[in-house]
N, C-alpha and C positions, 0 to 999 in steps of 0.2 A: 363580569364587563372585564375585556380585555384592556391592559395598559397600552397605549399607542406611544411606543418611543419615538416614532417618527414624527409626530407632533409637536415634541419638546426639543428633539434634537437629530437634525437629518442626517449628520453625520455618522451616526451608530452603524457600524459596518459589521458588528457581531455583537451578540447577547446570548445569557442564559435565562431559560424559561420552564416552565411545567406545561405540561399537557392538561388543559381543563376539560377538552371531549374529543372522541373519536369517531368522526362521520364517514361516511361511504368514500368521500373523496381524497381526505386526508385528516388533518387533526385541526383543533381550535386551541390556542396557546392562552396562557394567564397574561402574557407580554408580547409583544412583537414589533421589529422595526421593518417588517416587510409591509408597505404601502399596498393597499387593495385596490388602487385604480378609483378615478373619478376626477371632475373637472377637467377632462380632457387628457390628464395624465395617465399613462399605461400603469398598469400592477408591476411591483417588483418580482424578481423571481431568484432563486438562490438552491441553499441546501439546509436540510435539517441533518444534526449529527446527535446519534447516541450512542453512548460506549464504542467512540470512534467510527462507528458505521455511518457514512453519508447517504442521505436520499435526497435526487433533486426535488425542490418545491419548482414547478413548471407553472404555476397559475396561483395567485392569492385573491380571494374575492370576499365581498361581503354578502352574507346570506343570512335573513332574519335576523338583521342587529347583529351577527357575529361575524367575524374574520376567520377564514377557513385558507388553511395553507393545504393547496392541492399537489398530489402526485404526478411524476410525469405520465404514470399509466394509470389505467383505471383499477376496479378491484382485483384481488383485495388489498389491503393495507399490506406495503412490502417491508414495514417494519414492525418490530416487536414494541408496540408503544400500548399504554395503557393511561387512563386519568391519573396523573401525579406523576409520571414519568419524565425526568431531569431531561432538556434538549438543550441544544446549541444552534442557535440561528445563525446562517451565514449570508450575508445578501452577494450577490452578484454587483460588487461595487462599481466596476466600470459602468454598467449598465445603469445602475441608479444615479452616480454623479453627473452621467451625461443627460439624464433625464431632470436631474436639479438644475443642471446651467440652462436647458431649453425652456424649462417652466418658468426661469427667471427672466430668461430672453424674451418671452413672451409678454411680460408683465411690464418689460422694459417699452417694448413696442406698444403695448396697451396705453401706458403711462403717457408716452411721446404723443400718440395719436388723439387720446383725448386731451391732453393740455393743449397742444397746439393746432388742433383742426375739429375738436369737439365730436368726434364721430364715436359713436357706441358700437360696441361689439355685437355682432350677430350669430356666431358661431366660431369655434375653435377646435384644434387637435395637436395632437404633437407625437412624435415618436424620438427615440435618442438623436440628438442632434439637428432636429429639423422640427420646425412645428409651423403651422398656418393659423392665421386670422382672419376672419371676414367682418369687416367694416361698414357702418352706412356711409359710403361715398358715392358723391354723384358722379365723380370722374377718376381715374386712375390712371395718368399718364407716365412716362419713362420719367420725367423732370420730376414730379412729384415724389414715386419711388425712391428716387436718386438722393432726393432731399431727406426722405424719413430715413434713408440708410444712414445718411450722413450722420442725423441728432441721435439715431439709437446707439450707433457708436462713442459718439460724444457722452451719453449716459454710461456705457461701459467703462470709459477711461476715467471717469468721474469719481470712480471706485465708490460709490455710496452704499453705505450700510445697510444691511436688509434685516429688519425686526421681526418677530411673532408675538403677538398677544391674544388674549382670549377675552373678550368682553361680553356682559349681558347683552341678549338681542335689543332689548329697547335702547341701550347707550350706544351700540354698535350702529342702529340705523340712524341714528342723530348725525352721523358722519356723513355731510355732503358727498355725493357722488361714489358711496361704496360698493354699490353694485354699478358694474359698467356694461354688463350685459344687457341688450335690448329688452330682456324678460328676466327678472327675479326668479332665479333658478332656486333660492334658499328655501327648504321646507318650513313650513309653520311651525313643526314640532321641533325645531333646532332652536333651543333658548340661549346657548353660549355660541357665540361666533368667534371664530378663529379668524384673525385679520393680518394680513401680511403688507408690511411697508419697506418700500425702497424711499428711503429718506430722501425728502426733497421732492421727489416724482411722483410716487404711487402709493395708493393705500387701498386695497381691497380685501374682501372677505374671500379667503380661500383656504382649501384645507390640504392642499399638496406640497411637496418638499422643496426647498429652494436652497440657493448657496447663500453665504453670509454676507456677500459683497458682488457688486456688479462687475468689478474685476475679474471676477473669477467665471466670468461668462465667455470672455474671450471674444475675438472680433467676429460681427455678424455681417452677413451678407444676406439682401432680398433676392433669392435665387429664381423667383416666379412671381407673376402677380398677374391677377385675371380678372373680368368681369362676372360676377355670378347673378346679376339681376341690374335693374335701372340705378338701384340708390344700395348694391349691395357688391362690395369689391374684395377680392381676397389678397393677401401678403401671406407669401410663402419666406420664411426667415431659415439660414444656414449657419450651423455653427461648425468650428474648425476641431477637429478628432483631438 
């Protein structure tokens, strides 16, 4: 079982680990700070270093319950590694931190829309410094968009602390409105639920990486909005570089 460093400290930029397995596309490590993607957040990229030689990690994915760090090229493995080899993992930090800020921005948006308009999330996705969310709104006009934009920026300026905890599934699901999506996507086999809280605004089950305070997100703009159906409206949020 790989120790998931990103679950306990999203600010880990580099780490030491050992190779637990070598597969066709890359390696499985005994511990990692690379996020493999999920919940709309893309996977991390970066480098693995062995004896001073660095190899690009072009993709990280979950496969059969394991996290595989994939090379930029296909076979064969470009580095001399075997089970037990010591490696240093280095994240592309600019990209990761941009995704952390973006993910937290999506939670701010979701928290404001749920609190003030009671609209459920029907979909979402993100890339560095831009994310979109779809909500159950019957109307989406410019005045409403401007109102939401003002409110989410007030939450950024409020510098709300963000905390992470892990709860037994039964306890977690006693929290009202823990799941904001229209459909509960949390698999039944997940017995420990990771919960992300923006103090005083938002509390959700979530497996991704976030900043420690809403102020780190920076100014937000709603750069686009559109109707995706009778009661399905999309908001696209942009962040400053």
